[in-house]
GULUMTI-521775 format. One record per residue: residue number from 0; chain; x, y, z of N, C-alpha, C in turn. Coordinates in nm, 4 decimals. Layout:
<NUM; 'A'; <X; Y; Z>; <X; Y; Z>; <X; Y; Z>>
...
//
This chain:
<0; 'A'; <1.6941; -0.2640; 2.1094>; <1.7201; -0.2353; 1.9695>; <1.7457; -0.3685; 1.8961>>
<1; 'A'; <1.6878; -0.3791; 1.7786>; <1.7051; -0.4967; 1.6945>; <1.7779; -0.4515; 1.5684>>
<2; 'A'; <1.8902; -0.5135; 1.5411>; <1.9693; -0.4778; 1.4234>; <1.9725; -0.6000; 1.3320>>
<3; 'A'; <1.9441; -0.5776; 1.2025>; <1.9438; -0.6886; 1.1082>; <1.9760; -0.6389; 0.9683>>
<4; 'A'; <2.0027; -0.7336; 0.8808>; <2.0341; -0.7055; 0.7412>; <1.9104; -0.7345; 0.6567>>
<5; 'A'; <1.8582; -0.6320; 0.5886>; <1.7491; -0.6520; 0.4935>; <1.8137; -0.6877; 0.3601>>
<6; 'A'; <1.7755; -0.8027; 0.3047>; <1.8423; -0.8548; 0.1859>; <1.7543; -0.8422; 0.0614>>
<7; 'A'; <1.8148; -0.8722; -0.0524>; <1.7417; -0.8761; -0.1789>; <1.6260; -0.9753; -0.1692>>
<8; 'A'; <1.6496; -1.0901; -0.1062>; <1.5445; -1.1913; -0.0928>; <1.4269; -1.1398; -0.0098>>
<9; 'A'; <1.4542; -1.0555; 0.0890>; <1.3464; -0.9957; 0.1680>; <1.2611; -0.9026; 0.0810>>
<10; 'A'; <1.3269; -0.8223; -0.0014>; <1.2562; -0.7312; -0.0915>; <1.1758; -0.8115; -0.1937>>
<11; 'A'; <1.2347; -0.9175; -0.2464>; <1.1652; -1.0045; -0.3421>; <1.0426; -1.0679; -0.2763>>
<12; 'A'; <1.0583; -1.1173; -0.1546>; <0.9455; -1.1794; -0.0832>; <0.8320; -1.0791; -0.0642>>
<13; 'A'; <0.8662; -0.9539; -0.0312>; <0.7623; -0.8521; -0.0156>; <0.6879; -0.8304; -0.1472>>
<14; 'A'; <0.7621; -0.8158; -0.2554>; <0.6983; -0.7897; -0.3847>; <0.6119; -0.9059; -0.4312>>
<15; 'A'; <0.6583; -1.0277; -0.4130>; <0.5775; -1.1441; -0.4502>; <0.4523; -1.1527; -0.3633>>
<16; 'A'; <0.4688; -1.1265; -0.2352>; <0.3546; -1.1275; -0.1438>; <0.2546; -1.0182; -0.1817>>
<17; 'A'; <0.3060; -0.8993; -0.2105>; <0.2183; -0.7880; -0.2456>; <0.1393; -0.8183; -0.3722>>
<18; 'A'; <0.2068; -0.8730; -0.4732>; <0.1383; -0.9052; -0.5985>; <0.0282; -1.0082; -0.5747>>
<19; 'A'; <0.0577; -1.1052; -0.4893>; <-0.0399; -1.2121; -0.4634>; <-0.1592; -1.1605; -0.3834>>
<20; 'A'; <-0.1340; -1.0773; -0.2840>; <-0.2408; -1.0318; -0.1943>; <-0.3091; -0.9032; -0.2399>>
<21; 'A'; <-0.2322; -0.8109; -0.2967>; <-0.2843; -0.6760; -0.3207>; <-0.2769; -0.6314; -0.4659>>
<22; 'A'; <-0.2350; -0.7192; -0.5537>; <-0.2229; -0.6823; -0.6942>; <-0.3592; -0.6592; -0.7574>>
<23; 'A'; <-0.3584; -0.6002; -0.8735>; <-0.4833; -0.5784; -0.9461>; <-0.5359; -0.7125; -0.9964>>
<24; 'A'; <-0.6581; -0.7110; -1.0445>; <-0.7193; -0.8329; -1.0953>; <-0.6317; -0.8956; -1.2038>>
<25; 'A'; <-0.5847; -0.8140; -1.2975>; <-0.5009; -0.8664; -1.4054>; <-0.3676; -0.9194; -1.3541>>
<26; 'A'; <-0.3071; -0.8502; -1.2563>; <-0.1808; -0.8972; -1.2012>; <-0.1978; -1.0340; -1.1349>>
<27; 'A'; <-0.3110; -1.0544; -1.0709>; <-0.3337; -1.1797; -1.0002>; <-0.3747; -1.2933; -1.0924>>
<28; 'A'; <-0.4599; -1.2637; -1.1920>; <-0.5274; -1.3713; -1.2638>; <-0.4994; -1.3784; -1.4140>>
<29; 'A'; <-0.4164; -1.2911; -1.4676>; <-0.3923; -1.2915; -1.6110>; <-0.3397; -1.4264; -1.6601>>
<30; 'A'; <-0.2451; -1.4839; -1.5880>; <-0.1899; -1.6115; -1.6326>; <-0.2953; -1.7215; -1.6340>>
<31; 'A'; <-0.3896; -1.7168; -1.5408>; <-0.4953; -1.8186; -1.5379>; <-0.5970; -1.7967; -1.6502>>
<32; 'A'; <-0.6213; -1.6716; -1.6818>; <-0.7122; -1.6407; -1.7930>; <-0.6522; -1.6898; -1.9244>>
<33; 'A'; <-0.5239; -1.6631; -1.9451>; <-0.4563; -1.7101; -2.0659>; <-0.4584; -1.8625; -2.0709>>
<34; 'A'; <-0.4305; -1.9250; -1.9580>; <-0.4320; -2.0711; -1.9517>; <-0.5700; -2.1264; -1.9858>>
<35; 'A'; <-0.6744; -2.0649; -1.9322>; <-0.8111; -2.1100; -1.9592>; <-0.8428; -2.1006; -2.1086>>
<36; 'A'; <-0.8076; -1.9904; -2.1707>; <-0.8300; -1.9768; -2.3158>; <-0.7535; -2.0832; -2.3939>>
<37; 'A'; <-0.6300; -2.1107; -2.3516>; <-0.5498; -2.2120; -2.4185>; <-0.6147; -2.3501; -2.4073>>
<38; 'A'; <-0.6598; -2.3853; -2.2879>; <-0.7237; -2.5153; -2.2674>; <-0.8520; -2.5251; -2.3496>>
<39; 'A'; <-0.9337; -2.4211; -2.3476>; <-1.0577; -2.4216; -2.4261>; <-1.0256; -2.4373; -2.5747>>
<40; 'A'; <-0.9248; -2.3656; -2.6206>; <-0.8848; -2.3753; -2.7610>; <-0.8414; -2.5174; -2.7956>>
<41; 'A'; <-0.7587; -2.5774; -2.7103>; <-0.7100; -2.7124; -2.7388>; <-0.8238; -2.8145; -2.7365>>
<42; 'A'; <-0.9109; -2.8064; -2.6358>; <-1.0217; -2.9010; -2.6266>; <-1.1141; -2.8852; -2.7474>>
<43; 'A'; <-1.1447; -2.7617; -2.7834>; <-1.2312; -2.7380; -2.8997>; <-1.1664; -2.7905; -3.0270>>
<44; 'A'; <-1.0366; -2.7700; -3.0393>; <-0.9647; -2.8179; -3.1572>; <-0.9663; -2.9710; -3.1622>>
<45; 'A'; <-0.9419; -3.0361; -3.0494>; <-0.9456; -3.1822; -3.0454>; <-1.0852; -3.2340; -3.0762>>
<46; 'A'; <-1.1860; -3.1688; -3.0193>; <-1.3243; -3.2127; -3.0389>; <-1.3638; -3.1993; -3.1863>>
<47; 'A'; <-1.3252; -3.0868; -3.2451>; <-1.3605; -3.0618; -3.3855>; <-1.2984; -3.1647; -3.4785>>
<48; 'A'; <-1.1783; -3.2076; -3.4464>; <-1.1093; -3.3050; -3.5309>; <-1.1307; -3.4487; -3.4828>>
<49; 'A'; <-1.2270; -3.4677; -3.3931>; <-1.2632; -3.5994; -3.3414>; <-1.1396; -3.6758; -3.2917>>
<50; 'A'; <-1.0683; -3.6105; -3.2017>; <-0.9466; -3.6698; -3.1464>; <-0.9820; -3.7864; -3.0546>>
<51; 'A'; <-0.8859; -3.8740; -3.0354>; <-0.9058; -3.9893; -2.9474>; <-0.8946; -3.9454; -2.8017>>
<52; 'A'; <-0.9363; -4.0348; -2.7132>; <-0.9295; -4.0071; -2.5696>; <-0.7845; -3.9860; -2.5250>>
<53; 'A'; <-0.6928; -4.0563; -2.5852>; <-0.5499; -4.0415; -2.5522>; <-0.5032; -3.8987; -2.5794>>
<54; 'A'; <-0.5532; -3.8382; -2.6842>; <-0.5157; -3.7006; -2.7172>; <-0.5559; -3.6046; -2.6060>>
<55; 'A'; <-0.6718; -3.6307; -2.5465>; <-0.7153; -3.5445; -2.4370>; <-0.6226; -3.5582; -2.3163>>
<56; 'A'; <-0.5741; -3.6785; -2.2916>; <-0.4825; -3.6977; -2.1792>; <-0.3465; -3.6343; -2.2055>>
<57; 'A'; <-0.3141; -3.6093; -2.3289>; <-0.1898; -3.5390; -2.3613>; <-0.1962; -3.3915; -2.3231>>
<58; 'A'; <-0.3187; -3.3412; -2.3119>; <-0.3349; -3.2003; -2.2731>; <-0.2812; -3.1762; -2.1327>>
<59; 'A'; <-0.3000; -3.2708; -2.0429>; <-0.2637; -3.2515; -1.9018>; <-0.1160; -3.2161; -1.8852>>
<60; 'A'; <-0.0206; -3.2929; -1.9393>; <0.1192; -3.2505; -1.9213>; <0.1516; -3.1202; -1.9939>>
<61; 'A'; <0.0872; -3.0976; -2.1062>; <0.1121; -2.9727; -2.1790>; <0.0666; -2.8540; -2.0958>>
<62; 'A'; <-0.0517; -2.8653; -2.0381>; <-0.1034; -2.7581; -1.9528>; <-0.0131; -2.7395; -1.8306>>
<63; 'A'; <0.0327; -2.8504; -1.7727>; <0.1237; -2.8418; -1.6582>; <0.2523; -2.7685; -1.6925>>
<64; 'A'; <0.3066; -2.7989; -1.8082>; <0.4292; -2.7319; -1.8525>; <0.4042; -2.5829; -1.8735>>
<65; 'A'; <0.2895; -2.5509; -1.9319>; <0.2568; -2.4102; -1.9551>; <0.2410; -2.3356; -1.8225>>
<66; 'A'; <0.1693; -2.3959; -1.7278>; <0.1490; -2.3304; -1.5979>; <0.2827; -2.3091; -1.5290>>
<67; 'A'; <0.3636; -2.4139; -1.5198>; <0.4935; -2.4026; -1.4547>; <0.5813; -2.2994; -1.5257>>
<68; 'A'; <0.5842; -2.3071; -1.6578>; <0.6661; -2.2137; -1.7351>; <0.6226; -2.0699; -1.7180>>
<69; 'A'; <0.4926; -2.0480; -1.7179>; <0.4421; -1.9117; -1.7043>; <0.4690; -1.8562; -1.5648>>
<70; 'A'; <0.4529; -1.9400; -1.4621>; <0.4818; -1.8937; -1.3266>; <0.6308; -1.8658; -1.3090>>
<71; 'A'; <0.7155; -1.9524; -1.3627>; <0.8597; -1.9313; -1.3536>; <0.9007; -1.8050; -1.4291>>
<72; 'A'; <0.8418; -1.7836; -1.5453>; <0.8735; -1.6647; -1.6236>; <0.8270; -1.5378; -1.5518>>
<73; 'A'; <0.7084; -1.5426; -1.4917>; <0.6585; -1.4260; -1.4161>; <0.7513; -1.3938; -1.3002>>
<74; 'A'; <0.7931; -1.4966; -1.2274>; <0.8841; -1.4748; -1.1146>; <1.0182; -1.4208; -1.1638>>
<75; 'A'; <1.0665; -1.4712; -1.2771>; <1.1904; -1.4221; -1.3364>; <1.1806; -1.2734; -1.3685>>
<76; 'A'; <1.0680; -1.2314; -1.4285>; <1.0505; -1.0902; -1.4629>; <1.0457; -1.0030; -1.3377>>
<77; 'A'; <0.9770; -1.0504; -1.2344>; <0.9704; -0.9741; -1.1089>; <1.1103; -0.9625; -1.0487>>
<78; 'A'; <1.1849; -1.0736; -1.0451>; <1.3216; -1.0703; -0.9922>; <1.4081; -0.9716; -1.0699>>
<79; 'A'; <1.3940; -0.9735; -1.2013>; <1.4729; -0.8838; -1.2874>; <1.4403; -0.7376; -1.2552>>
<80; 'A'; <1.3113; -0.7064; -1.2417>; <1.2712; -0.5693; -1.2095>; <1.3221; -0.5261; -1.0724>>
<81; 'A'; <1.3144; -0.6159; -0.9752>; <1.3596; -0.5814; -0.8399>; <1.5106; -0.5655; -0.8376>>
<82; 'A'; <1.5814; -0.6492; -0.9106>; <1.7270; -0.6368; -0.9179>; <1.7666; -0.5016; -0.9765>>
<83; 'A'; <1.6972; -0.4595; -1.0812>; <1.7242; -0.3280; -1.1408>; <1.6931; -0.2176; -1.0402>>
<84; 'A'; <1.5839; -0.2330; -0.9664>; <1.5465; -0.1337; -0.8646>; <1.6525; -0.1263; -0.7544>>
<85; 'A'; <1.7004; -0.2411; -0.7093>; <1.8016; -0.2437; -0.6029>; <1.9331; -0.1842; -0.6520>>
<86; 'A'; <1.9683; -0.2089; -0.7772>; <2.0912; -0.1498; -0.8321>; <2.0799; 0.0019; -0.8418>>
<87; 'A'; <1.9589; 0.0484; -0.8766>; <1.9377; 0.1932; -0.8905>; <1.9284; 0.2617; -0.7545>>
<88; 'A'; <1.8709; 0.1933; -0.6563>; <1.8552; 0.2490; -0.5220>; <1.9075; 0.1490; -0.4186>>
<89; 'A'; <2.0405; 0.1409; -0.4044>; <2.0997; 0.0379; -0.3173>; <2.0644; 0.0519; -0.1695>>
<90; 'A'; <2.0138; 0.1672; -0.1278>; <1.9802; 0.1857; 0.0132>; <1.8577; 0.1049; 0.0563>>
<91; 'A'; <1.7836; 0.0449; -0.0374>; <1.6668; -0.0345; 0.0019>; <1.7074; -0.1655; 0.0685>>
<92; 'A'; <1.8309; -0.2086; 0.0482>; <1.8825; -0.3244; 0.1203>; <1.9924; -0.2761; 0.2137>>
<93; 'A'; <2.0229; -0.3558; 0.3120>; <2.1291; -0.3193; 0.4045>; <2.0843; -0.3287; 0.5487>>
<94; 'A'; <2.1632; -0.2688; 0.6337>; <2.1400; -0.2771; 0.7784>; <2.0190; -0.1934; 0.8177>>
<95; 'A'; <1.9362; -0.2522; 0.9018>; <1.8188; -0.1851; 0.9583>; <1.8249; -0.1988; 1.1098>>
<96; 'A'; <1.7738; -0.0972; 1.1754>; <1.7606; -0.1024; 1.3209>; <1.6167; -0.0713; 1.3560>>
<97; 'A'; <1.5621; -0.1492; 1.4463>; <1.4270; -0.1247; 1.4968>; <1.4366; -0.0953; 1.6454>>
<98; 'A'; <1.3804; 0.0172; 1.6842>; <1.3706; 0.0542; 1.8256>; <1.2243; 0.0880; 1.8519>>
<99; 'A'; <1.1785; 0.0649; 1.9715>; <1.0385; 0.0943; 2.0001>; <1.0180; 0.1264; 2.1470>>
<100; 'A'; <0.9089; 0.1988; 2.1686>; <0.8595; 0.2200; 2.3041>; <0.7103; 0.1911; 2.3010>>
<101; 'A'; <0.6350; 0.2412; 2.3958>; <0.4917; 0.2092; 2.4012>; <0.4121; 0.2662; 2.2845>>
<102; 'A'; <0.4587; 0.3745; 2.2241>; <0.3792; 0.4424; 2.1219>; <0.4422; 0.4463; 1.9836>>
<103; 'A'; <0.5738; 0.4305; 1.9731>; <0.6429; 0.4564; 1.8474>; <0.7407; 0.3435; 1.8128>>
<104; 'A'; <0.7430; 0.3104; 1.6844>; <0.8453; 0.2218; 1.6288>; <0.9385; 0.3107; 1.5475>>
<105; 'A'; <1.0664; 0.3051; 1.5767>; <1.1662; 0.3829; 1.5042>; <1.2471; 0.2882; 1.4168>>
<106; 'A'; <1.2480; 0.3188; 1.2875>; <1.3250; 0.2401; 1.1914>; <1.4430; 0.3259; 1.1479>>
<107; 'A'; <1.5625; 0.2716; 1.1645>; <1.6842; 0.3440; 1.1267>; <1.7444; 0.2792; 1.0031>>
<108; 'A'; <1.7609; 0.3626; 0.8999>; <1.8206; 0.3180; 0.7733>; <1.9298; 0.4184; 0.7385>>
<109; 'A'; <2.0507; 0.3714; 0.7266>; <2.1618; 0.4592; 0.6886>; <2.1819; 0.5751; 0.7851>>
<110; 'A'; <2.1582; 0.5522; 0.9125>; <2.1753; 0.6569; 1.0135>; <2.0593; 0.7534; 1.0254>>
<111; 'A'; <1.9554; 0.7374; 0.9435>; <1.8384; 0.8251; 0.9493>; <1.7218; 0.7517; 1.0142>>
<112; 'A'; <1.6645; 0.8173; 1.1148>; <1.5519; 0.7589; 1.1876>; <1.4190; 0.8027; 1.1273>>
<113; 'A'; <1.3260; 0.7082; 1.1214>; <1.1884; 0.7387; 1.0844>; <1.0995; 0.6798; 1.1911>>
<114; 'A'; <1.0166; 0.7648; 1.2492>; <0.9258; 0.7221; 1.3559>; <0.7882; 0.6904; 1.2992>>
<115; 'A'; <0.7313; 0.5783; 1.3447>; <0.5957; 0.5388; 1.3077>; <0.5192; 0.5114; 1.4359>>
<116; 'A'; <0.4121; 0.5876; 1.4553>; <0.3250; 0.5574; 1.5685>; <0.2583; 0.4238; 1.5402>>
<117; 'A'; <0.2394; 0.3446; 1.6427>; <0.1773; 0.2142; 1.6228>; <0.0352; 0.2277; 1.5684>>
<118; 'A'; <-0.0275; 0.3413; 1.5940>; <-0.1636; 0.3637; 1.5417>; <-0.1623; 0.4050; 1.3945>>
<119; 'A'; <-0.0443; 0.4329; 1.3367>; <-0.0333; 0.4696; 1.1949>; <-0.0411; 0.3493; 1.1020>>
<120; 'A'; <-0.0129; 0.2314; 1.1525>; <-0.0132; 0.1123; 1.0672>; <-0.1565; 0.0793; 1.0268>>
<121; 'A'; <-0.1743; 0.0505; 0.8969>; <-0.3096; 0.0245; 0.8484>; <-0.3415; -0.1240; 0.8396>>
<122; 'A'; <-0.2386; -0.2074; 0.8238>; <-0.2616; -0.3520; 0.8275>; <-0.1289; -0.4233; 0.8482>>
<123; 'A'; <-0.1416; -0.5461; 0.8946>; <-0.0259; -0.6323; 0.9153>; <-0.0556; -0.7641; 0.8453>>
<124; 'A'; <0.0308; -0.8008; 0.7514>; <0.0139; -0.9272; 0.6804>; <0.1329; -1.0165; 0.7124>>
<125; 'A'; <0.1052; -1.1463; 0.7138>; <0.2088; -1.2428; 0.7450>; <0.2354; -1.3302; 0.6231>>
<126; 'A'; <0.3604; -1.3343; 0.5813>; <0.4012; -1.4216; 0.4725>; <0.4681; -1.5451; 0.5304>>
<127; 'A'; <0.5264; -1.6256; 0.4451>; <0.5936; -1.7470; 0.4920>; <0.7118; -1.7166; 0.5830>>
<128; 'A'; <0.7884; -1.6150; 0.5503>; <0.9100; -1.5862; 0.6256>; <0.9191; -1.4410; 0.6732>>
<129; 'A'; <0.8088; -1.3644; 0.6600>; <0.8126; -1.2224; 0.6943>; <0.6789; -1.1751; 0.7499>>
<130; 'A'; <0.6874; -1.0655; 0.8228>; <0.5701; -0.9854; 0.8554>; <0.5820; -0.8581; 0.7728>>
<131; 'A'; <0.4690; -0.8102; 0.7217>; <0.4667; -0.6869; 0.6441>; <0.3720; -0.5907; 0.7140>>
<132; 'A'; <0.4284; -0.4871; 0.7738>; <0.3505; -0.3879; 0.8476>; <0.3312; -0.2666; 0.7572>>
<133; 'A'; <0.2091; -0.2509; 0.7053>; <0.1804; -0.1469; 0.6070>; <0.1553; -0.0134; 0.6751>>
<134; 'A'; <0.2253; 0.0889; 0.6234>; <0.2030; 0.2259; 0.6682>; <0.1263; 0.3040; 0.5620>>
<135; 'A'; <0.1139; 0.2472; 0.4423>; <0.0295; 0.3005; 0.3355>; <-0.0132; 0.1812; 0.2510>>
<136; 'A'; <-0.0887; 0.2097; 0.1456>; <-0.1403; 0.0993; 0.0636>; <-0.0278; 0.0151; 0.0018>>
<137; 'A'; <0.0833; 0.0786; -0.0352>; <0.1912; 0.0078; -0.1032>; <0.3235; 0.0059; -0.0269>>
<138; 'A'; <0.3289; 0.0663; 0.0883>; <0.4538; 0.0751; 0.1631>; <0.4420; -0.0030; 0.2931>>
<139; 'A'; <0.5375; -0.0921; 0.3120>; <0.5363; -0.1738; 0.4333>; <0.6764; -0.1819; 0.4924>>
<140; 'A'; <0.6783; -0.1977; 0.6216>; <0.8030; -0.2268; 0.6902>; <0.8150; -0.3790; 0.6910>>
<141; 'A'; <0.9254; -0.4288; 0.6396>; <0.9473; -0.5727; 0.6295>; <1.0187; -0.6188; 0.7567>>
<142; 'A'; <0.9560; -0.7123; 0.8262>; <1.0157; -0.7686; 0.9474>; <1.0339; -0.9187; 0.9236>>
<143; 'A'; <1.1570; -0.9614; 0.8972>; <1.1801; -1.1042; 0.8732>; <1.1513; -1.1874; 0.9985>>
<144; 'A'; <1.0883; -1.3010; 0.9791>; <1.0581; -1.3902; 1.0911>; <1.1838; -1.4487; 1.1536>>
<145; 'A'; <1.2942; -1.4475; 1.0791>; <1.4192; -1.4994; 1.1354>; <1.4614; -1.4205; 1.2592>>
<146; 'A'; <1.4097; -1.2991; 1.2718>; <1.4412; -1.2173; 1.3885>; <1.3722; -1.2679; 1.5147>>
<147; 'A'; <1.2676; -1.3477; 1.4979>; <1.1991; -1.4040; 1.6152>; <1.2935; -1.4929; 1.6952>>
<148; 'A'; <1.3925; -1.5493; 1.6299>; <1.4888; -1.6348; 1.6976>; <1.5856; -1.5549; 1.7837>>
<149; 'A'; <1.5988; -1.4253; 1.7529>; <1.6932; -1.3397; 1.8245>; <1.6441; -1.3092; 1.9657>>
<150; 'A'; <1.5144; -1.2877; 1.9799>; <1.4604; -1.2564; 2.1112>; <1.3137; -1.2197; 2.1041>>
<151; 'A'; <1.2601; -1.1863; 2.2181>; <1.1169; -1.1579; 2.2294>; <1.0805; -1.0172; 2.1821>>
<152; 'A'; <1.1788; -0.9329; 2.1542>; <1.1492; -0.7953; 2.1141>; <1.0671; -0.7886; 1.9855>>
<153; 'A'; <1.0969; -0.8729; 1.8877>; <1.0249; -0.8709; 1.7602>; <0.8791; -0.9105; 1.7819>>
<154; 'A'; <0.8561; -1.0127; 1.8621>; <0.7188; -1.0533; 1.8927>; <0.6438; -0.9393; 1.9608>>
<155; 'A'; <0.7121; -0.8639; 2.0436>; <0.6504; -0.7490; 2.1112>; <0.6163; -0.6391; 2.0110>>
<156; 'A'; <0.7042; -0.6137; 1.9143>; <0.6764; -0.5144; 1.8101>; <0.5540; -0.5557; 1.7301>>
<157; 'A'; <0.5468; -0.6810; 1.6892>; <0.4325; -0.7307; 1.6123>; <0.3043; -0.7158; 1.6935>>
<158; 'A'; <0.3104; -0.7489; 1.8216>; <0.1925; -0.7350; 1.9088>; <0.1480; -0.5894; 1.9174>>
<159; 'A'; <0.2425; -0.4976; 1.9306>; <0.2080; -0.3550; 1.9397>; <0.1497; -0.3031; 1.8079>>
<160; 'A'; <0.2012; -0.3513; 1.6949>; <0.1452; -0.3114; 1.5651>; <0.0004; -0.3613; 1.5539>>
<161; 'A'; <-0.0217; -0.4865; 1.5928>; <-0.1583; -0.5419; 1.5891>; <-0.2528; -0.4626; 1.6771>>
<162; 'A'; <-0.2060; -0.4260; 1.7960>; <-0.2888; -0.3442; 1.8861>; <-0.3170; -0.2071; 1.8256>>
<163; 'A'; <-0.2169; -0.1472; 1.7629>; <-0.2337; -0.0152; 1.7010>; <-0.3340; -0.0193; 1.5879>>
<164; 'A'; <-0.3339; -0.1265; 1.5100>; <-0.4294; -0.1407; 1.3990>; <-0.5705; -0.1585; 1.4525>>
<165; 'A'; <-0.5836; -0.2301; 1.5631>; <-0.7148; -0.2561; 1.6208>; <-0.7807; -0.1308; 1.6777>>
<166; 'A'; <-0.7011; -0.0289; 1.7080>; <-0.7580; 0.0932; 1.7688>; <-0.8291; 0.1781; 1.6688>>
//
């Protein structure tokens, strides 16, 4: 049995990963589309007014500030939404227990067990600090990589999920 604390940061990491990998076209690329229009507008405006070469080099830091600002703002909004979600449903964070045998992974949350056959998992994605084992298009079991330091059981669970997906 593996017992661990699922934290707000784990939930945030899942949501950021999901948006990056599985989000809609607009969710993934809207900020880049806006940035592209802004750059085209600025270049066209400079060209029309016969701006100097130095003016064009001023675009680079402005664009950098816009990109950084937009990414920071997007992450802020996601954090805000997840914080509201966690406040409304506090059971999404807290103690988790993982138990497994040859065919089933049992996840215990708040004393309630949920069994997942290893063949039920549809995909396994790896983030920087987590594994995300999807049981549906939008639902995943979050397995923090920090658990790999605890023992070989987590590596065995990941291996069994991979085998179940391959079948």
